N, C-alpha and C positions, 0 to 999 in steps of 0.2 A: 486251534490250540490243542496241545496234547491232552489226552484223557487223564483222569485222576490216577489210575494205576500206572500209567506210563510215567507221570511225574514222580510217583513214589520210587520208581526204579532209577530214574535218570536225572531229575531236577537237582541242581546244585553240585553235581559231580564235576570234578576237575580232572578229566581223564587225559587231557593234553599236558597239564602241568604235573600230573603224577604218572608219567610215562605209561599211559594206557592201563593203569590199575583199575580193575573192575570195581573193587571195594575201595572206599576212600581211605587214604592213609591215616593212621592215628598219629597226630602231631603231639606226642607226649613231651611237650616242652613248656616250661613255665614262662619263658620269654623268647623274643626274637631279636636278632641283631641286624645291623645296617652297615652298608659299605662305607658310609661317611656321615658326618654330622648334619650336612644339609638334608639328606634323605630322612634321617631320624627326626629332625625338626619339622619337616613337611608333614610327616605322618602324625606327630604329636599335636600339631596345630590343626589337624583335620583338612589340610590342603590336598592330601593324597590318601588313598586307601592303603592300608597295610596293617600288619600285626605287630604289636609291641609287647603285650603281656596277656597271658591266657585268661586272667580274671576279667579282662575287657573284651577280648575276641580271640578266636582260635579257628583255623581252617576246618578242622573236623566238626566243631560245634556249629560253624556256619552252615554246613551241609544239612544238619538236622533242622536248624531254624528255617532255612529256605523251604524245606519239604513241608514242615508243619504250617508255615504261612500260606503255602499254596493250597494245602488241604482245607484250611479255614477260610480261604478266599479273602485274606487280609494283606495289608501292606508289609507286615513284618511279624517276627516272633522272637521270643527270648527263651533260652533254655536255662534251667536252674538245677541245683543239686538235689532238690526234692520238691514235692508238691507244696509243702509248707514254706519253703524258701520263696516260691512263686507267690503264695498268698501274702507273706510278709512284705515282699517288695511292692505289691500292688497297694496294700493298705497304707504303707508308709509313704508311698508316692503321692497320695491324694489327701491325706488327713493330717491336720495340725491341731494344736490346742484351740479350742473354741469351735471346732467343726462338728458336723453331725453325720453319722453313718446310718443308712438304712440297710439292715442285714437280715436275710432270710432266716427265720427261726429254725428251719430244718437244714441249715448248712452243716457241713462236715464238722464233727465234734471239736477237733483241734482248732478250726477256724473260729468257732464260738469261744473257745478258751482264750485264744489270742485276743479277740475283741475285748473280753472282760479283763484279762490279766495284764495286757500290754497296751492296748489302744485306749481304753477308758482311763487308765492312770496317767496317760499323756494329756488328758483334758479334753478328750473327744467324747461327745455324747453318742450312745449307740442305741438304736431302736430295733428290737427284734420283732419282725413282722412275719406272721404265718403266711405261707404261700397263698392260701385262699384269700387273704386280705390284700395281697399285692395288686389285685385288680383295681383296688381303690388307692393306688400309690399316692395320688395327689393329697390324700388325707394325712399321709405320714411324712410328707416333705416339710422342711422348715427353711427359713431364709439362709441358714448356715449348713444345709445339707450339701455335702461335697462328693458323695459316692453312694451308689446303690449296688449292693452285692447280692447276687442270686445263686441258686443252685437248682438246676432243673434237669431231670427229676432229683429229689432228695434221695440219698443213697441207702436209706433204711426203710422209709415208708413210701417213697416214690411219688410224693405230691409234685404236680407239674405247675409251671408258671408260664403265663402268656407273655413271652419275651417281647413280642411286637407291641403289646399294649403298654408294658412297662417302659420300653425304649421310647415310645412316642411321648409319654408324659415327662420322662427324665430329660429328653432332648429339648423339650419346650422350656425347661428350666436350666439348660446348659449343664446338666449333671451327668458325669460319666457313669456308665453301667458296666458291670463285669458279671459273667456267669461261669460257674464251675460246670464245664462240659465233659467231665471225665466219663460219665455213664455212657453217653451216646457216641463220643468221639466225633471228629468232623466227618466221619464216614456217614453218620446218621443224623447229625444236626449241625447246622452252620449258623451260629448266632449272629454273625455279621449280616446275614440276609434279613434279619428281623430288626436291625438297627442297634444291636448291642455293640458296645465299643471294644470290649476286651473279652476274649474267651480263654479261660484258665483250665489247666489240666493237671491232675496227678498223673504224669506220664509214666510213673511206676507201674500203672495198671495197664489198660488196653494198648496204649501207644507203644510201649515196650513189649509187653505181652508174655514175658518169659520168667517173671518173678526173680530176676537176677540183678536188678539195679534199681536205684532211686532216681527219679527225674520229675521235674516240674516244667511246665510250658505255659507261656502267655502269648497270645496272638492278638493283633488288633491294628488300629490305624497307625500310620507312621508317626504322627504327632504324639500320641499317647504311648506308643512303644518306646520312643526316644525318652519320654519322661520316666517311664518305668525302668529303662535300661540304666539311666543315671543313678537311680536308687540301687538297682541290682549290683552295679559295679562297686558302689560304696559298701554295701552289705557283704559282698564277697561270696555270695552263694551260687557261684557258677558251677555247672556240671563239669565233670572231668572229661577230657578227650576220650578216654577209654569207654566211659559210660555213654558218651555221645555216639561213639561208633556202634555200640551195642543197640542203642535206640534206633539208629538208622537201619540197622539190620532188622530190627523188629518191625519198623514201619513198612518194609518191603512186603510183608505178608499181612498187613493190617486188615485190608478189605476181605481177604480170604478167611482170616481168623474171626473177624466180626460176623461174617455170614454163619460160621459154624457156632459161635457163641449164641447168636440169635436163634438159630434152628434148635439148638439143644435147650435153650431157655424156654422157647415156646412149646416145645414137645413136653417138657416137664411141667410147665404151668398148666397146660391143658389136661394132663393126666391128674395133676393135683386137684383141679377144680371138680373132678368127678369122684374124689376119694372121700369116704364118709368121715374120716378123722380130720379133714381140712375144712375150716369154717369160712375162710376167704383167701383168695389169691390176690396179692398186690403187685400187679404187673401192668405198666402203662399201656401195653398193646392189647390188654384184655378189654373188649368192648363194654364191659360192665364196670370198668374202673373209673372212679370219679376223675374228671378232667381228660377222659379219653379223646374228646374233641380237640384238645390242645395237642395231644400226641399225634393225631392224624394231620394237623395243620403244620406242625413244627418238625416232625421226625420222619425220616424215610426208612427207618428200621429201628430195631431194639437190640440192646446188648443182652448178655446172659445173666444179668444181676436182677433179682427180684425177691420178694418176701411172701410168706403166707402165714396165716393164723392157724395154729394147731389146736385141736381138741385133745390136749394132753400136755405132758411135761416136756418142754423144749430140750432141756439138757439130757434127759433120758433118750429122747429121739436122736439127738446129734451124737451122743456117745456111742450109739450102736452102728453108726455109719463107718464104712471102710474106704470107699473111693472118695467120698466127700471128706476132705481134711478140715479140721477146725482151725480157723484163722480169721484175722480181722480185716485183711485186705481183700482184693479181688482183681479180676482182669488178666490173670495169668493163664497158662495152659491148663492148670489144675482146677478141679472143682473144690469149692469151699462151702462150709456151713457155719453159721453163727447164731447161737441162741440168744435172743434179746434178754432173757432172764438174768444173764450175768452182767448186763450193761449198766443198770441203775447203780449197782454197788461201785463199779468202775467210775461212773460219772460222778458220784458223790466224792470219790477220792480226788477227782480233778475239778470239782466245783461246778460241773456242768449238769444241768437238769435235762434229762431226756424223757419226754412223755411218750413212752413206747409201751404197747401192750406186752405183758410178760409172756404171752404165748406166741410171740412172733419169732419166726425162723427165717433168716436171710440165706439165700442160696446164690452162689456164683457158679453158673454152669460153665465148665471148662470145655476142653476139646475131646473128651473121651467119647466112646460110643454111647448114644443116648439111651439105648435099652439097658446098658450096664449101669448107667446112672439111675435109671428108674428102679432097677432091681435093688440097687443100694438103698434107695429111699424106702423100699419095702422092709428092709432090715430095721430102719428107724420106727416105722409104724408097728412092726411086730413086737418091738421092745416096749410098746405102750400097753400091751395086753397083759 
């Protein structure tokens, strides 16, 4: 079988149908026509493959979905217009009034907001469970539990979840599991290998990698992907063909970029561990990090996103940076910094409680020269004096 990076360059490409084009054509078309009524009817009834309407399927989007499914080692994948469109489709595919959701308490903030503001009002019970408590998942399940939603690691404090242990318990009760795999990407963690049913991504981040599009992805078993796709088609949150094209372009360099993100992140985290104004570095690859054993068993590498606890004022530190831009996302070519001290106020405005140390700084190590990034962090430390 072809290797991972070979698949990233060639899998799903229709170079015969697209007269030898190296890059996939962008099918910027809302609908597709047919030569006769019989052909249209066969495709509408599912008797033959074909394209009818881009909200349902599109040749450019298909290329993206095939590549991500191959990366995740799953039967299929679905592309969405944003990470939250993917989250919404998954939750609404499995939860109805009277059901129960087990949700990691350290999940992405908007996911927590959706659970509270949209899922609970539909009559769904939601249990927020700390990652450290998910090892005892059995204690949190109910007869009406219909989904277990994880994020590993968490994207601010980086707690890890033993996916294999959770999947074993959930499967014994026939409960689907989903994990937000945005931090590691399928380059460094493949949830399907641990029995997780669905792997979800904010593809806006590392998968696309250039901070120029919004994208969500869900990969998993054929049965569950079909179930999610039906919901996705009705919700209408499909990615545009243009953004799918850009995402395919980003995937071609994913493994190369992830290696650089990892190298830069590790370089900076090691430097920070030795700095007198740093109290603790929160990086899963750090041997002293709680749950590092899970990191060693689940991940083959690390991304460039991590946090540290600062002996000083985070906002003053971050405001002095020049190469590290201040922003809420991550996973692009650029380096970013985020002071946690501004988040509780934002969280109160959204009704989400964030138990974060006020001296936490999150860094997203981009693709710049690592020594330049370290020099930039020195500006932040100098501003504390």
